[in-house]
Backbone as ProteinMPNN parsed JSONL, in Angstrom:
{"seq_chain_A": "XXXXXXXXXXXXXXXXXXXXXXXXXXXXXXXXXXXXXXXXXXXXXXXXXXXXXXXXXXXXXXXXXXXXXXXXXXXXXXXXXXXXXXXXXXXXXXXXXXXXXXXXXXXXXXXXXXXXXXXXXXXXXXXXXXXXXXXXXXXXXXXXXXXXXXXXXXXXXXXXXXXXXXXXXXXXXXXXXXXXXXXXXXXXXXXXXXXXXXXXXXXXXXXXXXXXXXXXXXXXXXXXX", "coords_chain_A": {"N_chain_A": [[23.84, 36.441, -118.184], [26.667, 36.247, -118.229], [27.278, 37.566, -115.305], [26.336, 35.486, -114.132], [27.78, 33.63, -114.777], [30.257, 34.589, -113.946], [29.641, 34.604, -110.564], [29.765, 31.508, -110.337], [32.435, 30.888, -111.332], [33.374, 32.579, -108.96], [32.734, 31.421, -106.658], [33.587, 28.918, -107.086], [36.555, 29.482, -106.789], [36.593, 30.68, -104.777], [35.899, 28.221, -102.542], [37.942, 26.761, -103.189], [40.429, 28.462, -101.798], [39.636, 28.226, -99.99], [40.16, 25.46, -98.668], [42.629, 24.994, -99.242], [43.695, 26.661, -97.427], [43.263, 25.438, -95.359], [44.214, 24.857, -91.937], [46.588, 22.484, -91.519], [46.264, 19.055, -89.358], [47.654, 19.035, -86.282], [50.096, 17.16, -85.225], [51.527, 15.111, -82.85], [54.184, 15.468, -81.29], [55.58, 13.324, -79.619], [54.898, 10.364, -80.632], [57.264, 10.481, -82.417], [59.041, 9.397, -80.415], [61.542, 7.194, -78.796], [60.998, 4.789, -76.817], [62.706, 3.708, -73.801], [64.521, 2.107, -71.262], [64.809, 4.229, -69.643], [63.502, 6.662, -69.868], [60.515, 5.422, -69.455], [58.253, 5.82, -67.465], [58.311, 8.214, -67.822], [57.43, 8.797, -70.918], [54.656, 7.138, -71.092], [53.628, 9.257, -68.551], [53.528, 12.178, -70.243], [52.305, 11.403, -72.339], [49.957, 10.813, -70.942], [49.427, 13.458, -70.664], [49.322, 15.333, -73.157], [47.784, 17.32, -75.471], [47.632, 16.573, -77.77], [47.508, 13.409, -78.66], [45.393, 11.596, -79.506], [42.799, 9.911, -78.782], [42.405, 8.061, -79.456], [44.429, 6.87, -80.51], [45.642, 7.032, -77.888], [44.626, 5.509, -76.402], [45.088, 2.803, -77.527], [47.717, 2.743, -77.443], [48.039, 2.594, -74.915], [46.884, -0.137, -74.294], [47.925, -1.722, -76.051], [51.014, -1.382, -74.47], [49.62, -2.933, -72.105], [49.824, -5.392, -73.314], [52.502, -5.673, -73.039], [52.473, -6.927, -70.202], [53.597, -8.653, -68.631], [56.526, -9.002, -70.208], [58.351, -6.396, -70.049], [59.996, -5.806, -71.164], [60.444, -5.488, -73.572], [59.076, -3.556, -75.054], [60.966, -1.067, -75.054], [63.413, 0.963, -77.214], [61.134, 1.058, -78.695], [59.032, 2.948, -80.986], [56.399, 4.971, -79.576], [54.835, 5.269, -81.881], [54.992, 3.926, -83.215], [54.428, 0.81, -81.038], [51.477, 2.204, -81.068], [50.722, 1.516, -84.565], [51.131, -1.479, -84.243], [49.668, -2.874, -82.701], [47.123, -1.515, -83.369], [47.061, -3.61, -85.61], [47.003, -5.932, -84.861], [44.91, -5.62, -83.079], [43.181, -5.825, -85.284], [43.653, -7.598, -86.974], [42.492, -9.481, -84.801], [39.435, -8.453, -84.607], [38.775, -9.199, -87.081], [38.688, -11.966, -86.447], [37.212, -12.395, -84.092], [34.907, -11.16, -85.504], [34.043, -13.705, -87.95], [33.935, -16.079, -86.346], [31.524, -15.043, -84.83], [29.792, -15.544, -87.012], [29.691, -17.995, -87.513], [28.722, -18.739, -85.14], [26.51, -17.97, -85.326], [24.804, -19.144, -86.657], [24.693, -22.083, -85.901], [25.271, -24.034, -83.128], [27.22, -25.232, -80.013], [27.005, -28.521, -77.875], [28.624, -29.605, -75.352], [28.712, -32.853, -74.287], [29.814, -35.19, -72.428], [32.091, -37.548, -71.291], [34.179, -40.829, -71.873], [36.437, -43.23, -71.24], [37.95, -45.666, -73.138], [38.476, -49.324, -73.301], [40.752, -50.784, -76.25], [41.806, -53.902, -77.332], [43.924, -53.54, -75.446], [44.866, -50.784, -75.87], [44.728, -47.779, -75.347], [41.796, -45.201, -75.068], [40.098, -41.59, -74.934], [36.529, -41.205, -75.64], [34.921, -38.205, -77.348], [31.255, -37.508, -76.407], [29.061, -34.65, -77.837], [27.208, -32.281, -79.565], [25.646, -30.768, -81.892], [23.878, -28.053, -83.088], [22.138, -27.054, -85.719], [21.0, -23.826, -86.136], [19.562, -21.948, -87.861], [17.698, -22.175, -90.993], [19.376, -22.84, -92.931], [20.878, -25.892, -94.86], [23.677, -26.622, -93.128], [26.417, -28.26, -93.83], [29.034, -28.93, -93.714], [30.937, -28.406, -90.684], [34.024, -27.985, -88.319], [36.528, -27.157, -86.0], [37.777, -26.812, -82.807], [37.628, -28.483, -79.916], [38.576, -27.724, -76.996], [39.964, -27.643, -73.552], [39.529, -26.283, -70.469], [41.514, -25.451, -67.219], [40.451, -24.298, -63.831], [42.009, -22.453, -63.45], [41.739, -20.919, -66.317], [43.698, -21.814, -67.679], [44.267, -23.942, -70.886], [44.833, -27.061, -71.399], [44.165, -29.185, -72.942], [43.662, -29.551, -76.425], [41.324, -30.853, -79.137], [40.851, -31.559, -82.655], [37.963, -30.899, -84.38], [36.919, -32.74, -87.336], [33.842, -32.148, -89.041], [32.393, -33.611, -91.222], [29.203, -33.587, -92.269], [26.488, -33.301, -92.824], [23.9, -31.512, -91.723], [21.108, -30.954, -90.805], [18.859, -27.878, -91.627], [17.256, -26.488, -88.597], [17.416, -28.614, -87.006], [19.224, -30.863, -84.756], [22.36, -32.81, -84.206], [23.69, -35.436, -82.825], [26.817, -36.043, -81.745], [29.842, -38.697, -82.374], [33.328, -38.307, -81.02], [36.562, -40.454, -81.393], [39.053, -40.511, -79.912], [43.163, -41.156, -79.763], [45.012, -42.096, -76.662], [47.046, -40.442, -75.564], [50.024, -41.724, -74.729], [52.228, -40.414, -72.452], [52.237, -37.921, -72.584], [51.999, -35.757, -70.999], [49.306, -33.249, -70.307], [47.223, -34.685, -71.424], [47.912, -36.808, -69.924], [47.467, -35.374, -67.397], [44.088, -34.002, -68.042], [43.104, -36.425, -68.463], [42.803, -37.231, -65.766], [41.575, -35.47, -64.437], [39.476, -35.55, -65.36], [38.562, -37.93, -64.654], [38.271, -37.928, -61.904], [38.465, -35.127, -60.158], [35.76, -33.853, -62.572], [34.459, -31.836, -62.211], [36.198, -29.706, -61.864], [37.386, -28.487, -64.237], [36.762, -27.339, -67.497], [34.998, -27.037, -70.673], [35.52, -25.717, -73.7], [34.178, -24.597, -76.878], [36.144, -24.166, -79.524], [35.406, -23.108, -82.855], [36.388, -23.169, -86.359], [35.726, -23.619, -88.94], [33.087, -23.078, -90.8], [30.376, -24.928, -93.105], [27.473, -24.329, -95.604], [24.949, -25.364, -96.755], [24.197, -23.686, -99.709], [26.674, -23.542, -100.394], [28.169, -21.131, -99.321], [30.251, -20.351, -97.015], [32.768, -20.048, -94.13], [36.003, -19.967, -93.217], [38.223, -19.95, -90.526], [40.617, -20.992, -90.925], [42.175, -19.617, -93.225], [44.141, -18.092, -95.219]], "CA_chain_A": [[24.251, 34.952, -117.763], [27.764, 36.286, -117.8], [26.936, 37.266, -114.126], [25.966, 34.099, -113.451], [28.807, 32.424, -114.312], [31.256, 35.413, -112.845], [29.765, 34.04, -109.938], [30.186, 30.399, -110.075], [33.467, 31.466, -110.698], [34.232, 33.633, -107.775], [32.153, 30.143, -105.975], [34.743, 28.083, -106.697], [37.958, 29.802, -106.466], [36.472, 30.602, -103.047], [36.126, 27.088, -102.215], [39.156, 26.021, -103.856], [41.23, 28.545, -101.154], [39.249, 28.006, -99.032], [40.175, 24.762, -98.452], [43.639, 25.257, -99.394], [44.207, 27.97, -96.626], [42.954, 25.517, -93.342], [45.76, 24.623, -91.15], [46.894, 20.786, -90.987], [46.087, 18.966, -88.039], [48.992, 19.306, -85.926], [50.559, 15.634, -84.683], [51.921, 15.017, -81.025], [55.847, 14.622, -81.546], [55.871, 12.009, -78.557], [54.471, 9.846, -81.451], [58.078, 9.667, -82.494], [59.82, 9.272, -78.711], [61.191, 6.098, -78.208], [60.824, 4.307, -75.248], [63.761, 3.252, -72.977], [64.328, 1.843, -69.551], [65.57, 4.94, -68.385], [62.213, 7.501, -69.783], [59.239, 4.394, -69.529], [57.411, 6.703, -66.845], [58.109, 9.786, -68.675], [57.138, 8.877, -71.752], [53.97, 7.543, -69.954], [52.761, 10.795, -68.162], [53.741, 12.756, -71.495], [51.354, 10.903, -73.033], [48.67, 11.019, -70.558], [48.756, 15.614, -71.062], [49.043, 15.171, -74.369], [46.403, 17.307, -75.005], [47.436, 16.134, -79.231], [47.023, 12.247, -78.891], [44.064, 11.304, -80.388], [42.018, 9.56, -77.756], [42.27, 6.676, -80.131], [46.271, 6.737, -79.904], [46.004, 7.121, -76.034], [43.626, 4.166, -76.55], [45.82, 1.613, -78.448], [48.917, 2.805, -77.072], [47.671, 1.415, -73.457], [46.433, -1.848, -74.996], [49.89, -1.643, -75.939], [51.729, -1.171, -73.229], [49.04, -3.725, -72.009], [49.699, -6.61, -73.891], [53.243, -6.623, -72.964], [52.76, -6.232, -68.893], [55.502, -9.375, -68.802], [57.493, -8.368, -71.098], [58.32, -5.182, -70.612], [61.737, -5.211, -71.905], [60.519, -5.788, -75.581], [58.917, -2.175, -75.59], [62.198, -0.618, -75.045], [63.722, 0.91, -78.491], [60.028, 1.049, -80.029], [58.334, 4.614, -80.552], [55.116, 4.966, -79.512], [53.837, 5.218, -82.694], [55.403, 1.724, -83.881], [53.741, 0.4, -80.243], [50.38, 2.047, -81.924], [50.779, 0.595, -85.372], [51.475, -2.841, -84.484], [48.509, -3.344, -81.901], [46.108, -1.48, -84.578], [47.214, -4.722, -86.81], [46.595, -7.233, -83.737], [43.276, -5.567, -82.798], [41.991, -6.022, -87.167], [43.126, -9.378, -86.901], [41.191, -10.356, -83.626], [38.305, -8.464, -84.704], [38.343, -9.779, -87.817], [38.523, -13.758, -85.98], [35.167, -12.515, -83.447], [33.264, -11.223, -87.238], [33.966, -15.293, -88.943], [33.343, -16.49, -85.044], [30.075, -14.576, -84.377], [28.791, -15.946, -88.405], [29.211, -19.425, -87.423], [27.85, -19.475, -84.057], [25.136, -17.211, -85.995], [23.959, -20.623, -87.658], [25.376, -23.158, -85.356], [25.584, -24.268, -81.49], [28.03, -26.593, -79.195], [27.105, -28.525, -76.89], [29.628, -31.067, -74.959], [27.97, -34.609, -73.592], [30.373, -35.629, -71.735], [33.723, -38.54, -71.865], [34.133, -41.839, -71.396], [37.323, -43.95, -71.446], [37.028, -46.583, -73.518], [39.675, -49.985, -73.959], [40.367, -51.506, -77.293], [42.6, -54.506, -77.67], [45.239, -52.886, -75.201], [45.014, -49.729, -76.622], [43.52, -46.601, -74.337], [41.433, -44.41, -76.403], [39.097, -40.683, -74.956], [35.608, -40.974, -76.667], [33.709, -37.669, -76.261], [29.737, -36.646, -77.372], [28.917, -33.245, -77.921], [25.634, -32.443, -80.184], [25.793, -29.573, -82.946], [22.697, -27.526, -83.411], [21.601, -25.86, -86.555], [19.297, -23.123, -85.772], [19.024, -21.855, -89.075], [16.809, -22.436, -91.76], [20.354, -23.331, -94.302], [21.396, -27.016, -94.266], [24.588, -27.242, -92.709], [27.233, -29.202, -94.592], [30.674, -29.395, -92.936], [31.485, -27.311, -89.974], [35.352, -27.47, -88.074], [37.074, -27.036, -84.748], [38.663, -27.742, -81.402], [37.535, -29.007, -78.08], [39.186, -27.603, -75.743], [39.855, -28.139, -71.876], [40.564, -25.564, -69.233], [41.634, -25.669, -65.95], [39.903, -22.963, -63.342], [41.992, -20.84, -63.807], [41.584, -20.392, -68.024], [45.09, -22.398, -67.959], [44.323, -24.861, -72.153], [44.696, -27.89, -71.143], [44.598, -30.078, -74.209], [42.659, -29.419, -77.559], [41.691, -31.896, -79.457], [40.414, -30.979, -83.288], [36.964, -32.41, -84.876], [36.082, -32.092, -88.508], [31.776, -33.243, -88.985], [31.48, -33.45, -92.962], [28.058, -34.489, -92.223], [25.033, -32.721, -93.318], [22.944, -31.378, -89.856], [19.357, -30.147, -91.333], [18.77, -26.493, -90.5], [16.308, -26.439, -87.383], [17.689, -29.608, -86.43], [20.697, -31.397, -83.907], [22.703, -33.85, -84.183], [25.047, -35.724, -81.801], [28.57, -36.33, -82.455], [30.976, -38.934, -80.78], [35.15, -38.544, -81.863], [37.465, -41.139, -80.678], [40.659, -40.089, -79.837], [43.84, -42.288, -79.019], [45.65, -41.715, -75.913], [48.543, -40.267, -75.697], [51.249, -42.01, -73.259], [53.926, -39.866, -72.027], [51.592, -37.248, -73.1], [51.596, -34.891, -69.386], [48.734, -32.681, -70.123], [46.766, -36.09, -71.683], [47.831, -37.364, -68.132], [46.387, -34.352, -66.349], [43.229, -33.912, -68.039], [42.324, -37.859, -67.806], [42.341, -37.498, -64.175], [40.336, -34.631, -63.178], [37.961, -35.376, -66.191], [38.598, -38.948, -63.826], [38.422, -37.394, -59.703], [37.115, -33.86, -60.657], [35.992, -33.088, -63.798], [33.517, -29.901, -61.829], [36.972, -27.97, -62.143], [36.976, -28.928, -66.079], [35.703, -26.135, -68.662], [34.794, -27.187, -72.572], [34.782, -25.197, -75.017], [34.561, -24.911, -79.012], [36.323, -23.473, -81.026], [34.932, -23.25, -84.383], [37.325, -23.279, -87.54], [35.304, -23.533, -90.268], [31.464, -23.839, -91.735], [30.213, -24.281, -94.715], [26.427, -24.545, -95.641], [25.042, -26.537, -98.423], [24.527, -23.292, -100.652], [27.927, -23.013, -101.393], [28.396, -19.985, -98.872], [31.35, -20.693, -95.829], [33.671, -18.977, -93.78], [37.25, -20.244, -93.013], [39.325, -18.997, -90.02], [41.978, -20.984, -91.463], [42.278, -19.067, -94.807], [45.447, -16.488, -94.478]], "C_chain_A": [[25.991, 35.218, -118.027], [27.982, 36.947, -115.874], [27.165, 36.574, -113.671], [26.864, 33.26, -113.462], [30.615, 33.525, -113.787], [30.804, 34.512, -111.331], [29.527, 33.004, -109.343], [31.692, 30.573, -110.101], [34.179, 31.407, -109.748], [33.689, 32.297, -107.026], [33.816, 29.548, -105.274], [35.812, 27.936, -106.483], [37.825, 29.799, -104.294], [36.791, 29.479, -102.474], [37.728, 26.593, -101.979], [40.4, 26.384, -102.645], [40.79, 28.743, -100.325], [39.785, 26.644, -97.91], [41.659, 24.207, -98.454], [44.729, 26.102, -98.035], [43.865, 26.686, -95.133], [44.302, 24.466, -93.758], [45.664, 23.016, -91.164], [46.821, 20.945, -89.908], [47.096, 18.326, -87.651], [48.531, 17.575, -85.515], [51.181, 15.958, -83.292], [53.5, 14.164, -81.756], [56.047, 13.555, -80.406], [55.449, 10.491, -79.241], [55.928, 8.842, -81.874], [58.941, 8.882, -81.184], [59.651, 7.575, -78.944], [61.226, 5.479, -77.21], [62.024, 3.408, -74.288], [63.427, 2.949, -71.882], [64.498, 3.21, -68.306], [63.983, 6.374, -68.701], [60.463, 6.739, -69.555], [59.137, 5.519, -68.833], [57.242, 7.456, -67.265], [57.766, 9.924, -69.968], [55.184, 8.648, -71.888], [52.855, 8.744, -69.67], [52.516, 11.44, -69.471], [52.503, 12.614, -72.454], [49.803, 11.222, -72.479], [47.845, 12.577, -70.385], [48.955, 15.775, -71.692], [47.996, 15.654, -75.144], [46.332, 17.286, -77.625], [47.363, 14.684, -79.818], [45.847, 12.07, -78.568], [43.626, 10.534, -78.719], [42.026, 7.783, -77.921], [43.743, 5.861, -79.702], [46.815, 6.004, -78.71], [45.133, 4.944, -76.175], [44.41, 2.933, -77.238], [47.505, 1.773, -78.332], [48.52, 1.759, -75.632], [47.254, 0.234, -73.353], [48.374, -1.67, -75.573], [50.953, -2.459, -75.2], [50.521, -2.675, -72.595], [49.709, -5.527, -71.907], [51.352, -6.805, -73.727], [53.994, -6.446, -71.116], [54.136, -7.336, -68.081], [56.217, -9.529, -69.198], [58.117, -7.096, -71.49], [59.673, -4.647, -71.354], [61.146, -5.157, -73.23], [59.918, -4.348, -75.899], [59.731, -1.348, -75.589], [62.543, -1.075, -76.624], [62.3, 0.616, -79.391], [59.827, 2.373, -79.897], [56.757, 4.395, -80.275], [53.997, 5.112, -80.733], [54.369, 3.564, -83.286], [53.958, 1.464, -83.206], [52.006, 0.657, -80.649], [49.272, 1.042, -82.954], [50.245, -0.743, -84.817], [50.369, -3.098, -83.505], [47.237, -2.72, -82.594], [46.084, -3.036, -85.217], [47.091, -5.775, -86.037], [45.165, -7.203, -83.622], [42.247, -5.997, -83.832], [42.158, -7.269, -86.518], [42.17, -10.057, -86.282], [40.026, -10.18, -84.526], [37.754, -9.123, -85.764], [38.003, -11.952, -87.646], [36.957, -13.665, -85.103], [34.386, -11.602, -84.907], [33.271, -12.768, -87.504], [33.828, -15.387, -87.36], [32.348, -16.812, -85.23], [29.353, -15.269, -85.864], [28.929, -16.857, -87.731], [28.789, -19.27, -86.755], [26.597, -18.837, -84.385], [24.08, -18.368, -86.593], [23.873, -21.658, -86.249], [25.472, -23.039, -83.638], [26.275, -25.542, -81.318], [27.995, -26.736, -78.118], [27.844, -29.648, -76.549], [28.662, -31.852, -74.408], [28.335, -35.205, -72.552], [31.632, -36.472, -72.714], [33.649, -39.745, -71.834], [35.738, -42.463, -71.841], [37.385, -45.322, -72.11], [39.09, -47.606, -74.318], [39.692, -50.319, -74.707], [42.083, -52.557, -77.82], [44.252, -54.404, -76.834], [45.549, -51.419, -74.849], [44.399, -48.369, -75.888], [42.792, -45.429, -75.411], [40.524, -43.162, -75.251], [37.81, -41.064, -76.155], [34.713, -39.18, -75.891], [32.995, -37.49, -77.406], [29.743, -35.25, -77.282], [27.589, -33.472, -79.079], [25.866, -30.523, -80.55], [24.371, -28.932, -82.946], [22.874, -26.734, -84.525], [20.546, -25.257, -86.558], [19.366, -21.776, -87.369], [18.455, -22.407, -89.907], [17.675, -23.461, -92.862], [20.51, -24.837, -93.474], [22.745, -26.711, -94.133], [25.793, -28.053, -93.432], [28.339, -29.497, -93.935], [30.815, -28.421, -91.788], [32.939, -28.334, -88.975], [35.577, -27.038, -87.009], [37.705, -27.538, -84.353], [37.308, -27.836, -80.442], [38.437, -29.003, -77.507], [38.644, -27.733, -74.532], [40.485, -27.415, -71.273], [40.311, -25.701, -68.234], [40.19, -24.273, -65.221], [40.892, -21.745, -63.813], [43.161, -20.368, -65.538], [43.124, -21.317, -68.027], [43.846, -24.005, -69.485], [45.088, -25.651, -71.488], [45.403, -29.234, -73.187], [43.496, -29.209, -75.332], [42.349, -30.503, -78.535], [40.529, -31.206, -81.151], [39.444, -31.982, -84.054], [36.526, -31.881, -86.059], [34.484, -33.14, -88.649], [31.758, -32.738, -90.668], [30.355, -34.291, -92.98], [26.885, -33.404, -92.661], [24.095, -32.482, -91.899], [21.94, -30.048, -90.17], [18.65, -29.053, -90.914], [17.357, -27.064, -89.266], [16.482, -27.245, -87.352], [19.238, -29.815, -85.341], [20.93, -32.553, -84.337], [23.941, -34.128, -83.235], [25.924, -36.258, -82.252], [29.181, -37.628, -81.486], [32.616, -38.678, -82.241], [35.83, -39.334, -80.895], [38.811, -41.284, -80.763], [42.12, -40.805, -79.282], [44.527, -41.481, -77.587], [47.005, -41.465, -75.522], [49.57, -40.744, -74.754], [52.01, -40.951, -73.198], [53.254, -38.28, -72.338], [51.344, -35.945, -71.458], [50.37, -33.894, -69.307], [47.763, -33.369, -70.609], [46.772, -36.667, -70.333], [47.099, -36.978, -67.376], [44.608, -34.387, -66.613], [42.597, -35.065, -68.056], [42.36, -38.155, -66.117], [41.788, -36.767, -63.795], [39.392, -35.053, -63.946], [36.954, -36.953, -64.774], [37.303, -38.503, -62.516], [37.769, -36.451, -59.995], [36.822, -33.277, -61.673], [34.482, -31.8, -63.527], [35.0, -28.77, -62.669], [37.636, -28.35, -63.745], [36.445, -28.563, -66.407], [35.775, -26.351, -69.643], [34.431, -26.211, -72.896], [34.968, -25.326, -76.433], [35.132, -23.778, -79.38], [36.157, -23.205, -82.518], [36.068, -22.511, -85.121], [36.414, -22.81, -88.513], [34.166, -24.004, -90.592], [30.84, -23.645, -92.66], [28.64, -24.339, -94.804], [25.924, -24.861, -97.324], [24.869, -25.485, -99.653], [25.516, -22.312, -100.944], [28.582, -21.745, -100.088], [29.18, -20.806, -97.516], [32.486, -19.982, -95.142], [34.899, -19.871, -92.813], [38.14, -19.665, -91.907], [40.515, -19.068, -90.669], [42.876, -20.382, -92.17], [43.021, -18.272, -93.861], [45.101, -15.433, -96.071]], "O_chain_A": [[26.629, 34.165, -118.0], [29.023, 36.598, -115.318], [28.034, 36.542, -112.799], [27.023, 32.346, -112.652], [31.708, 33.092, -113.423], [31.662, 33.716, -110.95], [29.158, 33.001, -108.169], [32.295, 30.442, -109.036], [35.157, 30.709, -109.481], [34.741, 31.881, -106.542], [34.554, 29.564, -104.289], [36.346, 26.892, -106.109], [38.387, 29.362, -103.29], [37.856, 29.444, -101.858], [38.386, 26.224, -101.006], [41.201, 25.516, -102.3], [41.357, 29.522, -99.559], [39.813, 26.747, -96.684], [41.959, 23.187, -97.833], [45.943, 26.104, -97.83], [44.201, 27.02, -93.997], [44.895, 23.874, -94.659], [44.64, 22.435, -90.806], [47.02, 21.963, -89.246], [47.566, 17.339, -88.217], [47.456, 16.977, -85.478], [51.234, 17.092, -82.815], [53.792, 13.106, -82.313], [57.054, 12.878, -80.614], [55.613, 9.488, -78.546], [56.088, 7.621, -81.853], [59.373, 7.735, -81.298], [58.661, 6.869, -79.137], [61.89, 6.177, -76.444], [61.865, 2.188, -74.32], [62.362, 3.276, -71.358], [64.418, 3.313, -67.082], [63.531, 6.932, -67.702], [59.436, 7.416, -69.511], [59.801, 6.451, -69.286], [56.074, 7.834, -67.359], [57.731, 11.08, -70.391], [54.446, 9.454, -72.453], [51.794, 9.058, -70.21], [51.377, 11.337, -69.925], [51.92, 13.474, -73.115], [48.832, 11.651, -73.102], [46.681, 12.909, -70.166], [49.081, 16.997, -71.626], [47.203, 14.831, -75.601], [45.506, 17.717, -78.43], [47.211, 14.491, -81.024], [45.314, 12.344, -77.493], [44.265, 10.76, -77.691], [41.829, 6.814, -77.188], [44.048, 4.88, -79.023], [47.65, 5.136, -78.457], [45.34, 3.743, -76.005], [43.667, 1.953, -77.289], [48.341, 1.116, -78.952], [48.701, 0.553, -75.466], [47.277, -0.4, -72.297], [49.555, -1.551, -75.245], [51.475, -3.572, -75.274], [51.105, -3.704, -72.936], [49.925, -6.368, -71.035], [51.787, -7.878, -74.147], [55.119, -6.118, -70.737], [55.101, -7.051, -67.371], [56.974, -10.352, -68.683], [58.381, -6.69, -72.622], [60.117, -3.609, -71.844], [61.828, -4.482, -74.0], [60.226, -3.888, -76.999], [59.332, -0.435, -76.311], [62.377, -2.135, -77.229], [62.306, 0.086, -80.502], [60.276, 3.015, -78.948], [56.092, 3.571, -80.903], [52.769, 5.088, -80.647], [53.911, 2.469, -83.614], [52.861, 1.594, -83.747], [51.234, -0.302, -80.614], [48.225, 0.411, -82.809], [49.06, -1.058, -84.927], [50.131, -4.264, -83.821], [46.209, -3.379, -82.434], [44.989, -3.596, -85.273], [47.063, -6.813, -86.698], [44.358, -8.102, -83.86], [41.083, -6.36, -83.663], [41.368, -7.897, -85.813], [41.332, -10.852, -86.708], [39.525, -11.118, -85.145], [36.62, -9.601, -85.729], [37.433, -12.79, -88.344], [35.964, -14.38, -85.242], [33.16, -11.622, -85.027], [32.17, -13.208, -87.172], [33.446, -14.263, -87.033], [31.889, -17.902, -85.571], [28.161, -15.525, -85.699], [28.049, -16.769, -86.875], [27.645, -19.571, -87.096], [25.602, -19.151, -83.732], [22.879, -18.315, -86.859], [22.781, -21.84, -85.711], [25.731, -21.986, -83.055], [26.162, -26.568, -81.99], [28.453, -25.985, -77.257], [27.811, -30.642, -77.274], [27.648, -31.264, -74.033], [27.553, -35.725, -71.756], [32.018, -36.357, -73.877], [32.439, -39.926, -71.697], [36.166, -42.035, -72.913], [36.765, -46.194, -71.5], [40.047, -47.252, -75.007], [38.527, -50.661, -74.906], [43.078, -52.127, -78.403], [45.321, -54.87, -77.229], [46.217, -50.966, -73.92], [43.221, -48.185, -76.196], [43.351, -44.954, -76.399], [40.064, -43.878, -74.361], [38.075, -41.186, -77.351], [34.223, -38.936, -74.789], [33.314, -37.367, -78.589], [30.569, -34.725, -76.534], [27.107, -34.566, -79.373], [26.106, -29.534, -79.858], [23.582, -29.836, -82.672], [23.649, -25.779, -84.473], [19.424, -25.685, -86.826], [18.972, -20.622, -87.199], [18.606, -23.613, -89.714], [17.202, -24.421, -93.469], [20.396, -25.085, -92.274], [23.211, -26.451, -95.243], [25.36, -29.128, -93.018], [28.43, -30.674, -93.586], [30.78, -27.284, -92.257], [32.731, -29.546, -89.01], [34.687, -26.238, -86.72], [38.335, -28.487, -84.819], [36.244, -27.218, -80.465], [39.191, -29.963, -77.347], [37.456, -27.881, -74.245], [41.714, -27.468, -71.227], [39.175, -26.028, -67.891], [39.359, -23.629, -65.86], [40.69, -20.634, -64.301], [44.278, -19.928, -65.811], [43.527, -21.066, -69.163], [42.971, -24.759, -69.06], [46.062, -25.159, -70.92], [46.319, -29.639, -73.902], [42.679, -28.366, -74.962], [43.346, -31.184, -78.778], [39.559, -30.492, -80.896], [39.641, -33.162, -84.344], [35.886, -30.831, -86.104], [34.219, -34.322, -88.433], [31.223, -31.737, -91.146], [30.327, -35.41, -93.493], [27.433, -32.342, -92.365], [23.715, -33.414, -91.19], [21.961, -28.84, -89.934], [17.878, -29.131, -89.959], [16.705, -28.097, -89.421], [15.446, -27.675, -87.858], [20.127, -28.968, -85.264], [20.079, -33.32, -84.789], [24.869, -33.371, -82.95], [25.825, -37.003, -83.227], [29.088, -37.667, -80.259], [32.809, -38.793, -83.452], [35.775, -39.047, -79.699], [39.515, -41.989, -81.488], [42.052, -40.997, -78.068], [44.496, -40.251, -77.56], [47.876, -42.281, -75.22], [49.933, -39.918, -73.916], [52.502, -40.629, -74.279], [54.113, -37.401, -72.262], [50.227, -35.488, -71.213], [50.216, -33.531, -68.141], [46.783, -32.692, -70.3], [45.749, -36.962, -69.716], [46.261, -37.601, -66.724], [43.851, -34.703, -65.695], [41.427, -34.996, -67.681], [41.981, -39.15, -65.497], [41.255, -36.993, -62.708], [38.278, -35.037, -63.424], [35.822, -37.075, -64.307], [36.098, -38.689, -62.35], [36.555, -36.576, -60.155], [37.399, -32.224, -61.947], [33.804, -31.181, -64.347], [35.009, -27.81, -63.439], [38.866, -28.302, -63.768], [35.284, -28.871, -66.136], [36.832, -25.892, -70.074], [33.353, -25.682, -72.627], [35.778, -26.046, -77.017], [34.655, -22.651, -79.512], [37.171, -23.136, -83.212], [36.613, -21.496, -84.688], [36.383, -21.628, -88.855], [34.021, -25.22, -90.718], [30.619, -22.545, -93.165], [28.298, -24.439, -93.625], [26.348, -24.667, -98.464], [25.244, -25.951, -100.729], [25.538, -21.159, -101.374], [29.804, -21.638, -100.192], [28.658, -21.828, -97.071], [33.146, -19.243, -95.872], [34.562, -20.37, -91.739], [38.91, -18.8, -92.323], [41.287, -18.165, -90.991], [44.091, -20.448, -91.981], [42.913, -17.909, -92.69], [45.627, -14.328, -96.205]]}, "name": "protein", "num_of_chains": 1, "seq": "XXXXXXXXXXXXXXXXXXXXXXXXXXXXXXXXXXXXXXXXXXXXXXXXXXXXXXXXXXXXXXXXXXXXXXXXXXXXXXXXXXXXXXXXXXXXXXXXXXXXXXXXXXXXXXXXXXXXXXXXXXXXXXXXXXXXXXXXXXXXXXXXXXXXXXXXXXXXXXXXXXXXXXXXXXXXXXXXXXXXXXXXXXXXXXXXXXXXXXXXXXXXXXXXXXXXXXXXXXXXXXXXX"}
């Protein structure tokens, strides 16, 4: 028994000392270096060749630099580590948005059906028709989002908020119409209507979901903080 106990104690001590003697992982000194107008390319070259920079950090650093393509001055006086940490936070937030968006589209589909101008008592209105399909077996109780219009160059022209507080049965689809008053003097609105009238093939429509609530109480809310 004593031999057995001694062996267990000896093994435990070996494990403790082995873990305690493990060399600490070295980190790159470059992480603390601040970028300036004078050393920008020097820091980039160092990062490319630094064997202590992890692949993940190099990737975050790269995308962080890319984010400031047209605002390079905003990178100056930031350390490499600050740029990496900022990019991690932004990427985490965007991944969360993508996850919630994908969850909504796992239950629904959106189809844009068309537009028509309407004049009511001298006031102009835009009427948009669209179809929302429930591709799940659970009823959709509410769905909100933005109907977005882009140019061929991927520039957002106009976005209209749409709230559907009407049940869409599982496996069914429903066509809706939303009416918005024409905003006089709004250049984007005027441009959109001109394009929809004269050259609609140059306008691209996108649905950006924000909220979906199922009949069983489950919901996804992209506006919730």
